[in-house]
C-alpha positions as CSV (number, residue, x, y, z in Angstrom):
1,M,27.8,9.1,61.9
2,Q,24.8,8.0,59.9
3,P,21.8,10.3,59.1
4,P,19.0,10.0,61.7
5,H,16.6,8.4,59.3
6,R,19.2,5.8,58.4
7,I,19.7,4.9,62.1
8,L,15.9,4.4,62.4
9,T,15.8,2.2,59.3
10,D,18.7,0.1,60.6
11,L,17.1,-0.2,63.9
12,F,13.8,-1.5,62.5
13,A,15.6,-3.9,60.3
14,M,17.8,-5.2,63.2
15,L,14.7,-5.8,65.3
16,A,12.8,-7.4,62.3
17,T,15.5,-9.9,61.6
18,G,16.1,-10.7,65.4
19,A,19.8,-11.0,64.8
20,L,20.6,-9.3,68.1
21,N,17.5,-10.3,70.1
22,K,19.6,-12.5,72.4
23,A,22.0,-9.8,73.1
24,I,19.2,-7.3,73.7
25,A,17.3,-9.7,76.1
26,K,20.5,-10.5,78.0
27,T,21.3,-6.8,78.7
28,L,17.8,-5.7,79.5
29,G,17.3,-8.9,81.7
30,N,20.4,-8.2,83.7
31,A,19.5,-4.4,84.0
32,L,16.1,-5.4,85.4
33,I,17.7,-7.7,88.0
34,A,20.2,-4.9,88.9
35,F,17.3,-2.4,89.2
36,I,15.2,-4.7,91.4
37,I,18.3,-5.3,93.7
38,A,19.0,-1.6,93.8
39,M,15.4,-0.8,94.7
40,V,15.0,-3.5,97.4
41,V,18.4,-2.9,99.0
42,G,18.1,0.9,98.7
43,V,14.6,1.3,100.3
44,T,15.4,-1.2,103.0
45,S,18.7,0.4,103.8
46,A,17.2,3.9,103.8
47,I,14.5,2.8,106.4
48,V,17.2,1.4,108.7
49,I,19.6,4.4,108.3
50,H,16.8,6.8,108.8
51,R,16.1,5.4,112.2
52,L,20.0,5.4,113.2
53,R,21.1,9.0,113.3
54,R,24.7,8.3,114.0
55,V,25.0,5.7,111.2
56,R,23.4,8.3,108.8
57,D,25.8,11.0,109.8
58,T,28.7,8.6,109.2
59,L,27.5,7.6,105.8
60,E,26.3,10.9,104.4
61,P,29.7,12.0,103.2
62,L,30.1,8.7,101.4
63,F,26.7,9.2,99.7
64,A,27.8,12.7,98.6
65,T,31.0,11.5,97.0
66,Y,29.9,8.0,95.9
67,Y,29.7,8.5,92.3
68,A,33.3,9.8,92.2
69,I,34.4,6.3,92.9
70,P,35.4,4.4,89.6
71,V,33.2,1.4,90.2
72,F,34.4,-0.3,87.1
73,A,37.8,-0.6,88.6
74,F,36.5,-3.2,90.9
75,Y,35.4,-5.4,87.9
76,P,38.5,-7.7,87.9
77,M,38.0,-8.3,91.6
78,L,34.4,-9.0,91.1
79,I,35.2,-11.6,88.4
80,V,37.5,-13.4,91.0
81,L,34.8,-13.3,93.6
82,L,31.7,-13.9,91.5
83,G,33.0,-15.7,88.3
84,L,32.9,-14.9,84.6
85,G,29.1,-15.0,84.3
86,D,26.6,-12.3,84.6
87,A,26.8,-11.8,88.3
88,P,29.7,-9.2,88.2
89,Q,27.8,-7.1,85.7
90,I,24.6,-7.2,87.7
91,F,26.4,-6.3,90.9
92,I,28.1,-3.3,89.3
93,G,24.6,-2.2,88.0
94,A,23.1,-2.5,91.5
95,M,26.0,-0.8,93.0
96,L,25.5,2.3,90.7
97,G,21.7,2.4,91.4
98,V,21.4,1.7,95.1
99,V,22.9,4.9,96.4
100,A,20.6,7.1,94.3
101,V,17.7,5.0,95.7
102,I,18.9,5.5,99.4
103,V,19.5,9.1,99.1
104,N,16.1,9.9,97.6
105,T,14.2,7.6,100.1
106,L,16.0,9.4,102.9
107,N,14.8,12.7,101.5
108,G,11.2,11.3,101.3
109,L,11.3,9.9,104.8
110,D,12.5,13.3,106.2
111,R,9.4,14.8,104.8
112,V,6.9,12.6,106.4
113,P,4.6,14.7,108.7
114,G,5.2,14.1,112.3
115,V,1.5,13.8,113.0
116,L,1.5,10.7,110.9
117,L,4.3,9.1,112.9
118,K,2.5,10.1,116.2
119,T,-0.7,8.5,114.9
120,A,1.2,5.2,114.2
121,R,2.6,5.3,117.7
122,I,-0.7,5.8,119.3
123,N,-2.2,2.9,117.4
124,Q,0.8,0.9,118.5
125,M,1.8,0.0,115.0
126,S,5.0,-2.1,114.7
127,P,8.1,-0.5,112.9
128,V,7.2,-2.8,109.7
129,D,3.6,-1.7,109.7
130,T,4.7,1.9,110.1
131,A,7.0,1.6,107.2
132,L,4.6,-0.2,104.9
133,R,1.5,1.8,105.8
134,V,2.6,5.2,106.7
135,T,6.3,6.3,105.9
136,L,6.8,4.6,102.4
137,P,3.5,5.6,101.0
138,C,4.1,9.1,102.1
139,A,7.7,9.1,100.7
140,S,6.7,7.3,97.5
141,P,7.2,10.3,95.1
142,Y,10.8,10.6,96.3
143,I,11.3,6.8,96.0
144,L,10.1,7.0,92.4
145,T,12.6,9.7,91.8
146,G,15.3,7.3,93.0
147,A,13.8,4.7,90.8
148,K,14.1,6.8,87.7
149,L,17.9,7.3,88.5
150,A,18.3,3.6,89.3
151,V,17.0,2.7,85.9
152,A,19.6,4.9,84.1
153,Y,22.5,3.7,86.5
154,S,21.5,0.1,86.1
155,L,21.7,0.3,82.3
156,I,25.0,2.2,82.6
157,G,26.5,-0.4,84.8
158,I,25.4,-3.3,82.8
159,I,26.3,-2.0,79.4
160,G,29.6,-0.5,80.6
161,A,30.6,-3.9,82.1
162,E,29.7,-5.6,78.9
163,F,31.7,-3.1,77.0
164,I,34.8,-3.7,79.1
165,M,34.8,-7.5,79.4
166,S,32.0,-9.7,78.1
167,S,31.2,-12.2,75.3
168,G,27.5,-11.0,74.7
169,G,25.0,-8.4,75.4
170,M,24.4,-4.9,73.9
171,G,27.5,-3.4,75.4
172,Y,29.6,-6.2,73.8
173,E,27.9,-5.7,70.4
174,I,28.4,-1.9,70.6
175,S,32.0,-2.4,71.4
176,F,32.5,-4.9,68.6
177,A,30.8,-2.7,66.1
178,Y,32.8,0.3,67.1
179,N,36.1,-1.6,66.6
180,N,35.0,-2.8,63.2
181,F,33.4,0.6,62.1
182,D,29.9,-1.1,61.9
183,N,27.7,2.0,62.1
184,A,24.8,0.1,61.0
185,T,24.8,-1.8,64.3
186,M,26.4,0.6,66.7
187,Y,24.1,3.6,66.4
188,P,20.8,1.7,66.2
189,L,21.8,-0.1,69.5
190,I,22.7,3.2,71.1
191,L,19.3,4.6,70.0
192,L,17.6,1.5,71.3
193,I,19.1,2.0,74.8
194,L,18.0,5.6,74.8
195,L,14.4,4.7,73.8
196,V,14.2,2.0,76.5
197,S,15.5,4.3,79.2
198,I,13.3,7.2,78.1
199,S,10.2,5.0,77.9
200,I,10.7,3.6,81.4
201,N,11.5,6.9,82.9
202,M,8.4,8.4,81.3
203,M,6.2,5.6,82.8
204,I,7.7,6.2,86.2
205,A,7.2,9.9,85.9
206,R,3.5,9.4,85.0
207,W,3.0,7.3,88.0
208,E,4.7,10.0,90.1
209,K,2.3,12.6,88.9
210,V,-0.7,10.4,89.6
211,L,0.5,10.0,93.3
212,M,1.0,13.7,93.6
213,A,-2.3,14.5,92.1
214,R,-4.0,12.3,94.6
215,R,-2.5,14.2,97.3
216,G,-3.6,17.5,95.8
217,L,0.0,18.7,95.2
218,R,-0.6,19.1,91.4
């Protein structure tokens, strides 16, 4: 392993030359798409599941054990169904992130004060209006916790899929560098992934603190 200062130097040099900009953009772009899909599907599914108690009771054991399932084992099947492009990788990234969003959104919806729901019913608000104006804003700190997890899981899914079978992206470049003992490429890319993930999570955490402060919880 390289000394830390050498890893930083190689990272700056790599970014300055732009040699791997295409691979970096590919991975981060696919991770962003997977994250958005996980958030939209996760929040929408949580709203529906929260209103259907029997469905929730049926799915909760699956949610509890979901991450024990080797999702990457489905990659060959996804290639058959979705082709050799980026779609299978995005699907895996979204699959890993969506359950974290669902579970945390459900936790947030469980903690919405009953008086707010009664007020919505008294004002004859539709289910959509109730979700957009009452329940989701109230559950937003928990949703943001799910978003932080979805960021990490989306990156893991995309990079892991590229590592297994891809012709481009940061995961492919890390795998290629590993097999060729190219530490000057492998470790800087790993550091870049860590920096991106930490930066995004810090921004979401800051947003979460602002929301909590507005409610007088901090």
